[in-house]
C-alpha positions in Angstrom: 61.2 69.0 126.0 57.5 69.5 127.2 56.2 69.7 130.6 52.9 68.2 131.7 51.4 71.2 131.3 51.8 71.5 127.7 54.6 74.3 127.9 58.3 73.2 126.6 61.5 73.9 128.0 62.2 76.4 125.3 59.0 78.3 125.8 59.6 78.6 129.1 62.8 79.9 128.6 61.7 82.6 126.0 59.1 83.6 128.7 61.8 84.2 131.2 63.7 85.9 128.5 60.8 88.2 128.0 60.0 89.1 131.5 63.7 89.6 132.4 64.7 91.1 129.2 66.8 94.1 131.2 68.6 91.5 133.2 69.3 89.1 130.8 70.9 92.0 128.4 72.8 93.4 131.5 74.3 90.1 132.1 75.3 89.7 128.6 76.8 93.0 128.5 78.7 92.5 131.6 80.1 89.0 130.4 81.1 90.7 127.2 83.0 93.6 129.0 84.4 91.7 131.7 85.6 88.8 129.9 87.2 91.2 127.4 88.8 93.4 129.8 90.2 90.5 131.5 91.6 88.8 128.2 93.4 92.5 127.3 94.9 92.7 130.9 96.2 89.1 130.7 97.2 89.0 127.1 97.5 85.9 124.6 100.1 83.0 125.1 99.3 81.2 121.7 101.6 78.4 120.7 101.6 76.2 117.7 101.8 72.5 118.6 103.0 70.7 115.4 104.1 67.6 117.1 103.4 65.0 115.1 103.9 61.5 117.3 105.0 58.4 115.9 106.4 60.2 112.8 110.2 60.4 111.5 110.1 64.2 111.5 109.0 64.3 115.2 111.3 61.6 116.3 114.1 63.8 114.8 112.7 66.9 116.7 112.4 64.8 120.0 116.2 63.5 119.7 117.7 67.0 118.8 115.8 68.8 122.0 116.8 65.7 124.2 120.5 65.9 123.0 120.9 69.3 121.6 118.5 72.0 123.4 120.4 74.7 122.2 119.7 74.0 118.6 116.3 73.0 119.0 115.0 76.7 118.9 114.2 78.4 115.8 116.1 80.7 114.0 116.2 84.1 111.7 118.0 84.7 108.5 119.2 88.3 108.2 120.0 88.6 104.5 122.4 91.5 103.4 122.6 92.6 99.6 124.7 95.1 97.9 125.1 95.5 94.1 128.8 96.7 94.6 129.5 93.5 96.8 129.8 92.4 100.5 133.5 92.3 100.4 134.3 96.1 101.1 136.0 96.8 104.4 133.4 99.6 105.2 130.4 97.2 104.1 131.8 94.4 106.8 132.2 96.5 109.6 128.6 97.9 109.3 127.4 94.4 108.9 129.6 93.1 112.0 128.4 96.1 113.8 124.5 95.2 113.5 125.3 91.6 114.3 127.0 92.6 117.4 123.8 94.6 118.4 121.6 91.7 117.3 123.8 89.5 120.0 122.8 91.7 122.8 118.7 91.6 122.2 116.6 89.2 124.6 116.0 85.5 123.3 119.1 85.7 121.0 121.3 82.8 122.1 123.7 82.9 118.7 124.5 84.8 115.7 126.4 83.5 112.9 128.1 86.2 110.4 127.9 85.3 106.4 131.9 85.8 106.6 132.5 83.1 108.7 131.5 80.3 106.1 132.0 80.7 102.3 128.4 78.7 101.7 126.7 81.7 103.5 128.1 84.0 100.6 126.8 84.1 96.9 129.0 83.0 93.9 129.1 86.6 93.1 129.9 88.1 96.3 126.5 90.3 96.4 124.3 88.5 98.7 125.2 87.0 102.2 123.0 85.7 105.1 123.5 85.8 108.9 121.6 83.1 111.2 120.4 84.4 114.4 119.5 81.1 116.7 116.5 82.0 119.1 116.2 80.3 122.6 112.5 78.8 121.6 110.2 78.1 118.7 108.8 81.0 117.0 105.4 81.2 118.4 107.1 81.2 121.5 109.2 84.0 121.2 107.4 87.7 122.2 106.4 89.5 118.7 108.0 92.6 120.4 111.5 90.7 120.8 111.4 89.9 116.8 110.4 93.3 116.1 113.7 94.4 118.0 115.6 92.1 115.9 113.8 93.4 112.7 114.5 97.1 113.5 117.8 96.6 114.5 118.8 94.9 111.4 117.3 97.0 109.1 118.7 100.2 110.8 122.1 99.1 109.4 120.6 99.1 105.7 121.3 102.2 103.4 123.9 103.6 100.8 123.3 100.6 98.5 123.1 97.9 101.3 119.9 96.1 101.6 119.0 94.2 104.8 115.8 91.8 105.0 115.0 89.2 107.3 113.2 86.0 107.1 112.1 82.9 109.2 108.8 81.7 111.2 109.1 84.2 113.8 109.8 87.3 111.3 106.5 85.9 109.4 104.4 86.1 112.4 105.6 89.3 113.7 104.5 90.6 110.0 101.2 89.2 110.2 98.4 91.8 110.2 96.0 91.8 113.0 93.4 91.7 110.6 89.6 93.1 111.3 89.1 94.0 107.3 87.8 90.6 106.4 85.4 90.4 109.3 84.3 94.0 108.9 83.7 93.3 105.2 81.6 90.4 105.9 79.5 91.7 108.5 78.6 94.6 106.4 77.6 92.7 103.6 75.7 90.5 106.0 73.9 93.7 107.3 72.9 94.5 103.5 71.7 91.1 103.0 69.4 91.3 105.8 68.2 95.1 105.4 67.0 93.7 102.1 65.3 90.6 103.4 63.5 92.1 106.3 63.1 95.7 104.8 64.2 97.1 108.3 68.0 98.3 109.5 66.8 97.6 113.2 65.5 94.2 112.3 68.6 93.5 110.0 71.2 94.4 113.2 69.7 92.1 115.8 71.2 88.9 114.1 74.6 90.7 113.7 74.3 92.1 117.2 73.5 88.5 118.8 76.8 87.3 116.5 79.0 89.9 117.8 78.3 89.2 121.5 78.6 85.5 121.1 82.2 85.9 119.3 83.4 88.7 121.3 82.8 86.8 124.5 84.2 83.6 123.4 87.3 85.1 121.9 88.1 86.7 125.3 87.7 83.0 126.8 89.9 81.9 124.2 92.6 84.7 125.0 92.5 83.6 128.8 92.6 79.7 127.8 95.6 80.1 125.7 97.5 80.9 128.8 96.4 77.6 130.5 96.7 75.1 127.6 98.0 74.8 124.0 95.8 76.9 121.7 97.5 77.7 118.1 98.0 81.1 116.9 95.5 80.7 113.7 92.6 80.0 116.2 91.0 83.5 116.9 90.5 84.2 113.2 89.2 81.0 112.5 87.0 81.1 115.2 85.4 84.6 114.3 85.2 83.3 110.8 83.0 80.3 111.8 81.4 82.3 115.0 80.2 85.2 112.8 78.7 82.9 110.1 76.9 80.7 112.3 75.8 83.1 114.7 74.1 85.3 112.2 72.7 82.3 110.8 71.5 80.8 114.0 69.9 84.4 115.0 68.5 84.7 111.5 66.5 81.2 111.5 64.8 82.1 114.8 64.2 85.7 113.8 62.6 84.4 110.4 60.3 82.1 112.1 59.4 85.0 114.6 58.6 87.3 111.7 56.5 84.2 110.2 54.4 84.0 113.4 53.9 87.7 113.4 52.5 87.6 110.0 49.9 84.8 111.3 48.5 87.2 113.5 50.4 86.2 116.8 51.3 88.7 119.2 54.9 89.5 119.8 55.2 87.3 123.0 53.6 84.6 121.4 55.6 84.8 118.1 58.9 84.8 120.3 57.9 81.6 122.2 56.6 80.1 119.2 59.9 80.9 117.2 62.1 79.5 120.3 60.0 76.4 120.3 60.2 75.7 116.7 63.5 77.1 115.1 65.0 76.9 118.4 64.8 73.1 118.3 66.6 73.1 115.0 69.4 75.7 116.4 69.9 73.5 119.2 70.3 70.3 117.1 72.3 71.8 114.6 74.8 73.5 116.7 75.0 69.7 118.5 76.1 68.5 115.2 78.5 70.9 114.5 80.1 70.5 117.9 80.1 66.5 117.0 81.9 67.1 113.9 84.5 69.1 115.5 85.1 67.0 118.2 85.7 64.0 115.6 89.1 65.9 115.1 90.1 64.2 118.3 90.2 61.0 116.4 93.1 62.2 114.2 95.4 62.4 117.4 96.7 65.8 116.0 97.4 68.2 119.1 97.6 71.1 116.8 94.2 70.7 115.8 92.5 69.8 119.3 92.9 73.3 120.5 91.2 74.7 117.4 88.3 72.2 117.8 87.8 73.0 121.1 87.7 77.1 120.6 85.5 76.9 117.6 83.0 74.4 119.4 82.8 76.7 122.4 82.2 79.5 119.5 79.2 77.4 118.3 77.9 76.5 121.7 78.0 80.1 122.9 76.4 81.6 119.3 73.8 78.9 119.9 73.0 80.1 123.5 73.1 83.7 122.2 70.5 83.0 119.6 68.1 81.3 122.4 68.5 83.9 125.2 70.2 87.3 124.0 67.8 87.3 120.9 64.4 87.1 122.9 65.5 89.8 125.0 66.1 92.2 122.0 62.9 91.1 120.4 60.9 92.0 123.5 62.9 95.3 123.5 62.5 96.3 120.0 59.5 94.2 119.3 56.8 97.1 118.7 59.0 99.1 116.2 59.9 95.5 114.6 56.7 94.4 114.3 55.3 97.7 112.5 58.2 97.4 109.7 57.6 93.7 109.5 54.2 94.2 108.6 54.4 97.0 106.6 57.4 95.3 104.2 55.0 92.1 104.1 52.3 94.2 102.7 54.7 95.7 100.3 56.0 92.3 98.8 52.8 90.2 99.6 52.8 87.7 102.5 53.3 84.6 100.7 57.1 84.5 100.1 57.1 80.9 99.4 55.2 80.5 95.8 58.3 80.8 94.0 59.7 77.9 95.7 56.6 76.2 96.0 56.7 76.3 91.9 60.4 75.0 91.9 59.2 72.1 94.1 56.7 71.3 91.7 58.9 71.5 88.7 61.7 69.1 90.5 58.6 66.7 91.3 57.9 66.4 87.6 61.3 65.5 86.5 63.2 64.5 89.3 65.8 62.6 87.7 67.1 65.5 85.4 68.3 68.1 88.6 69.3 65.2 90.6 71.7 63.6 87.9 73.0 66.9 86.7 73.7 68.4 90.4 75.3 64.8 91.2 77.8 64.7 88.0 78.7 68.4 88.7 79.4 68.0 92.3 81.8 64.7 91.2 83.3 66.5 88.4 84.4 69.2 90.9 85.7 66.7 93.4 88.2 65.2 90.9 91.1 67.7 91.8 91.0 66.5 95.2 92.8 63.3 93.9 95.6 65.1 93.2 95.7 67.6 96.2 99.1 68.1 97.9 99.2 69.0 101.3 102.2 71.3 102.8 102.5 74.6 104.7 102.9 78.1 103.4 106.5 80.0 103.4 107.8 83.2 102.6 107.3 82.7 99.3 103.6 83.2 99.8 103.8 86.3 101.6 103.1 89.9 100.1 106.1 91.1 97.9 106.4 94.5 99.8 107.3 92.4 103.1 110.8 91.9 104.1 110.1 87.9 104.7 109.3 87.8 100.8 112.2 90.1 99.8 114.7 87.9 102.0 113.2 84.9 100.7 113.5 85.8 96.8 117.1 87.4 97.5 118.1 83.9 99.0 116.7 82.2 96.1 118.4 84.4 93.7 122.0 84.1 95.5 121.6 80.1 96.6 118.9 78.6 94.6 115.2 77.9 95.6 116.1 75.3 97.8 117.8 77.3 100.7 114.5 78.4 101.7 113.6 75.2 102.6 116.4 72.8 103.5 115.8 69.4 104.4 117.6 68.3 107.8 119.2 64.9 107.9 120.0 63.5 111.3 122.5 60.6 111.7 122.4 58.1 114.8 125.5 56.0 115.8 127.4 57.1 112.5 131.5 57.0 113.1 133.4 60.3 112.0 135.0 58.1 109.4 131.7 57.5 107.5 131.2 61.2 107.4 132.4 61.4 103.7 130.3 58.8 102.4 127.1 60.4 104.1 128.2 63.5 102.4 129.0 62.0 98.9 125.8 59.9 99.0 123.5 62.9 99.9 125.3 65.1 97.1 124.9 62.6 94.4 121.0 62.4 94.8 119.1 63.7 91.8 117.3 66.8 93.1 120.3 67.8 95.6 121.8 71.2 95.0 124.2 71.3 97.8 125.0 69.5 101.2 126.7 70.9 104.4 129.7 69.1 106.4 128.7 66.8 108.8 128.3 68.1 112.2 128.6 65.8 115.5 126.9 66.5 118.4 129.3 66.5 121.7 128.6 64.1 124.0 126.2 62.3 121.9 126.1 59.9 118.8 124.1 62.0 116.7 125.5 63.7 113.8 123.6 66.3 111.5 123.7 67.6 108.0 121.6 70.1 105.7 120.8 69.0 102.3 119.5 71.8 100.2 117.2 70.8 97.4 117.5 72.1 93.8 113.8 73.0 94.0 111.8 75.4 96.2 110.2 74.0 99.4 106.6 74.0 97.5 107.6 72.0 94.7 106.5 68.6 94.2 110.1 67.6 93.1 111.0 68.7 96.8 108.4 66.1 98.2 109.6 63.5 96.0 113.5 64.2 97.1 112.0 63.4 100.7 110.4 60.0 99.5 113.6 59.2 97.7 115.8 59.9 100.7 113.9 57.9 102.9 113.0 55.1 100.8 116.2 54.5 98.8 119.1 56.5 99.6 119.4 56.6 103.5 118.6 52.7 104.0 121.1 51.9 101.8 123.3 54.3 103.5 122.6 52.9 106.6 123.3 49.3 105.5 127.0 50.4 104.7 127.8 52.6 107.4 125.8 50.7 110.5 124.2 53.9 111.4 120.5 55.4 111.2 119.1 58.4 109.6 116.1 60.7 109.7 114.9 63.3 107.7 113.3 66.3 109.1 112.8 69.8 107.8 109.1 71.8 106.8 108.6 69.5 103.7 109.5 66.4 105.7 106.8 67.5 108.2 104.0 68.3 105.7 104.6 64.9 104.2 104.3 63.4 107.4 101.2 65.5 108.4 99.7 64.2 105.2 100.4 60.5 105.7 99.1 61.0 109.4 96.0 62.5 108.4 95.3 59.8 105.4 95.8 56.7 107.7 93.6 58.3 110.4 91.2 59.4 108.0 88.8 56.4 108.1 88.4 56.5 111.7 87.6 60.4 111.6 85.0 59.8 108.9 83.3 57.1 111.0 83.1 58.9 114.1 81.7 62.4 112.3 79.3 60.5 109.6 78.3 57.8 112.1 77.3 60.0 115.2 75.7 62.6 113.1 73.7 59.9 111.0 72.5 58.5 114.3 71.2 61.6 115.4 69.4 62.3 112.0 67.9 58.7 112.5 66.6 59.4 115.7 65.0 62.9 114.6 63.4 62.0 111.6 62.5 58.1 112.2 64.3 57.3 109.2 67.2 55.1 107.8 67.4 56.7 104.4 67.6 60.3 105.0 70.7 60.1 107.1 72.2 58.1 104.5 71.2 60.5 101.8 72.5 63.4 104.2 75.9 61.6 104.5 76.3 61.0 100.8 75.4 64.5 99.9 77.4 66.1 102.3 80.6 64.0 101.4 79.9 65.2 97.9 79.8 69.0 98.6 82.7 68.7 100.8 84.6 66.9 98.0 83.8 69.7 95.3 84.5 72.6 97.7 88.1 71.1 98.3 88.5 70.3 94.5 87.9 74.2 94.2 90.4 75.0 96.8 92.8 72.6 94.8 92.3 74.3 91.5 92.8 77.6 92.9 95.7 77.4 95.4 97.2 74.0 94.4 96.9 74.7 90.6 97.2 78.5 90.4 93.9 79.4 88.8 93.1 83.2 88.7 96.7 84.4 89.0 96.9 82.9 92.5 100.3 81.2 93.1 100.5 77.6 92.9 101.3 75.6 95.7 100.5 73.0 98.3 97.2 73.2 100.2 97.9 74.1 103.8 97.9 70.9 105.6 95.2 71.8 108.3 93.0 73.1 105.7 91.0 69.8 104.6 90.2 68.3 107.6 88.9 71.4 109.3 87.0 72.2 106.1 85.4 68.8 106.5 84.5 68.9 110.1 82.9 72.4 110.1 81.3 72.0 106.6 79.8 68.7 107.6 78.2 70.1 110.8 76.9 73.1 108.7 75.4 70.8 106.0 74.0 69.0 108.7 72.1 72.5 109.7 70.4 73.2 106.4 69.6 69.2 106.3 67.8 69.8 109.8 66.0 73.2 108.8 64.7 71.5 105.5 63.9 68.2 106.3 62.5 69.0 109.9 59.8 71.1 108.0 59.1 68.3 105.6 59.1 66.1 108.4 56.3 68.1 110.1 54.3 68.1 107.0 54.3 64.6 106.6 53.2 64.0 110.0 50.3 66.2 109.3 49.4 65.0 106.1 50.8 61.7 105.3 51.2 63.1 101.8 55.1 62.7 100.7 54.9 64.9 97.7 52.9 67.9 99.9 55.8 67.3 102.5 58.7 68.2 100.2 56.9 70.8 98.5 55.6 72.8 101.6 58.9 71.9 103.5 60.9 73.8 100.5 58.1 76.5 100.0 58.5 77.6 103.8 62.1 77.0 104.4 63.8 77.8 101.0 63.9 81.7 101.1 65.3 81.5 104.7 68.0 78.8 103.8 69.3 80.6 100.7 69.2 84.0 102.7 71.2 82.3 105.7 73.4 80.7 103.0 74.4 84.1 101.2 75.0 85.5 104.6 77.3 82.8 105.1 79.0 83.1 101.7 79.7 86.7 102.2 81.0 86.2 105.7 83.4 83.3 104.7 84.1 84.9 101.4 85.4 88.0 102.8 88.2 86.2 104.1 89.7 85.3 100.8 90.9 89.2 101.4 93.0 88.2 103.9 96.7 88.4 103.6 97.0 85.0 105.3 97.1 82.1 102.7 95.6 79.8 105.2 92.7 82.2 105.8 92.0 82.6 102.1 91.8 78.8 101.7 89.6 78.6 104.4 87.2 81.4 103.3 87.2 80.0 99.7 86.3 76.4 100.9 83.6 77.7 103.3 81.8 79.9 100.9 82.0 77.2 98.0 80.6 74.6 100.3 77.9 76.6 101.5 77.0 77.9 98.2 76.8 74.3 96.8 75.0 72.9 99.8 72.5 75.3 100.1 71.8 76.3 96.5 72.6 73.2 94.5 72.0 70.1 97.1 69.1 71.9 99.5 67.2 73.3 96.8 67.6 70.7 93.9 68.9 67.5 95.3 67.3 66.9 98.4 63.8 67.6 96.9 64.3 65.5 94.0 65.8 62.8 96.2 62.7 63.1 98.5 60.3 63.2 95.3 62.0 59.6 94.3 62.3 58.1 97.4 58.5 59.2 98.2 57.0 57.7 101.4 60.1 55.2 101.7 62.0 58.5 103.0 60.3 58.1 106.4 60.8 54.0 106.6 62.3 52.9 109.7 62.5 48.9 110.9 60.3 48.5 114.1 63.2 46.9 116.2 65.2 50.1 115.4 62.2 52.5 116.2 62.1 50.7 119.6 66.0 50.9 120.6 66.5 54.8 119.2 65.9 57.6 121.4 63.4 60.1 120.5 64.4 63.8 119.6 61.4 65.6 118.5 61.9 69.0 116.6 58.3 69.4 116.3 56.0 70.0 118.9 53.5 66.8 119.1 50.7 68.8 120.5 50.8 71.3 117.3 50.9 68.2 114.9 48.3 66.5 116.7 45.9 69.6 116.6 45.9 69.1 112.7 44.8 65.4 113.2 41.6 65.6 111.7 43.0 67.4 108.6 45.6 64.8 108.5 42.9 61.8 108.4 40.9 63.7 105.5 44.2 64.3 103.4 45.1 60.7 103.8 41.9 59.2 102.8 41.8 61.7 100.0 45.3 60.2 99.1 44.2 56.6 99.2 41.4 57.6 97.2 
């Protein structure tokens, strides 16, 4: 990365940004404003692709779409409740009139009244539900159309009649647009930065950099949603990662800039040196995050590929902003920032690494104690992962004030908990004379509360029936019922009737998703861990450091997912117990593995730089922690508050993402980087930097330190090595 003249590409980039700072700022502003304006004008077209090729639930969906496309769309349940009963003529007229209006609304292809089937009325006659069939999936029906259905239905309420609605489309329309979590996270991050730098202006620069990067990427993703499949939950997830990573990368470069100022460099030199040192680490860290996210393609799950691309793009743009926009801001505000930085350093003392140096020395004296304690703690936190159940949130997880939650509770009260998550059984090649046998076999299965009559699809050999479990959709008993139907009940029934049977529904889809992820996880781990380890090996010219990083990263991720399982799966701290969202573990793995590599690079690169200078493994460990410990912990706390703020989100999936990422960053930065890594480096000693000669010849060289800077200290290096030898 260095030219024949001795000037690296990053130094030249910093120099260009300094000379043309106003041009670069205008370009960034135009990009942000232009992309935002275009995205607002075009609008978004998100689509949740839940296809799972090769699974039973997906095969069922494909058969239904092929043979009965009018039944393959989503549906909404309009739940009506009156303590006086629903049989009164006036009440029936009000409900019938309301349903007639709903039939005329856009995207509605059919409405089934609660009075058309005895099964749609509760035993006491106080609760009933109508089914509204839509012409597309929940995420493909415009929010405005769903809102019209909700408003039209609820207008019939009053005078004792309660009208509530539920269904995926309703839940999507009710979701908050957010903003509170992101705002709280950025405010907390700003407070930490102000305390760290002693200057509000200096603290705002990393935040401004992150906002420009995330804002620009968000507009691109909105536009891209009109051209390709991007899930509806992508924007909050990319903002969560983008804000954390964006502030993190900008902070690391700014911290090195501040260090160079305190060493006596002028502002221009400080910017160029910061980009040429911390900038290299930022590039490498960003690449590792992108590699980890691209590993999601190995899972072959269409629902995650668009998310992976969007988040990877966010990381790349934040990296670009840190390398181009931040130098411009440092040039514009450099004089004022320099004064504040120097005054703050005079008040607090220039040597801020003495505490970290003492910690490193304490760890070096007894490395096995912190190493053993930390590994045991991480392993213990990982144990709950063994009992993790995957699933999807339903209306039972919504706020109690929402219409979807109230409809969910009314249905459970009137018809039992299983009505909120029925299983869909599709028979292929079944004669009508076997209908009673099919229904009897399903109804007699333990855990089944009810079964609808078998319905044959015209002009096809398919027949459908709904099975209502006795348990709620997210209960473990419902998952066990799916397994029993697929492995015991339906194979026996197929032998008796000569037909073929498939089980679908939300719970069945969650089971299929879990199985698909488990089957493909080894390939996913091989791609992510293998490529990241090869990169680390090429950078640090070591075999043991990549191995150590991979093991510790896996322990950190396991512990974070263990905490998520305890809180959301087992119901700690008053959180409703239920399955962990099916997408959460793999996304957390990809994101956290990449972020863990960030801190590995920031810490070990400084150790490697000191090792090349001195040849003293103990000194390299001590000085590496002393110079990076403060920055790593500050960056970690910023990420923790940004990620942790999403626990305040009303969306259960974002809560799980926020908690998992915050816990992972805390464990990685505080426990692993500040205790375990120094202990391991002390135990390994010089062996940490060992690489076989044959491997050294074939591996490409990816330098994170300037060779000329290291070479400048060669005399000191020789003296230190001679002293060590003596």
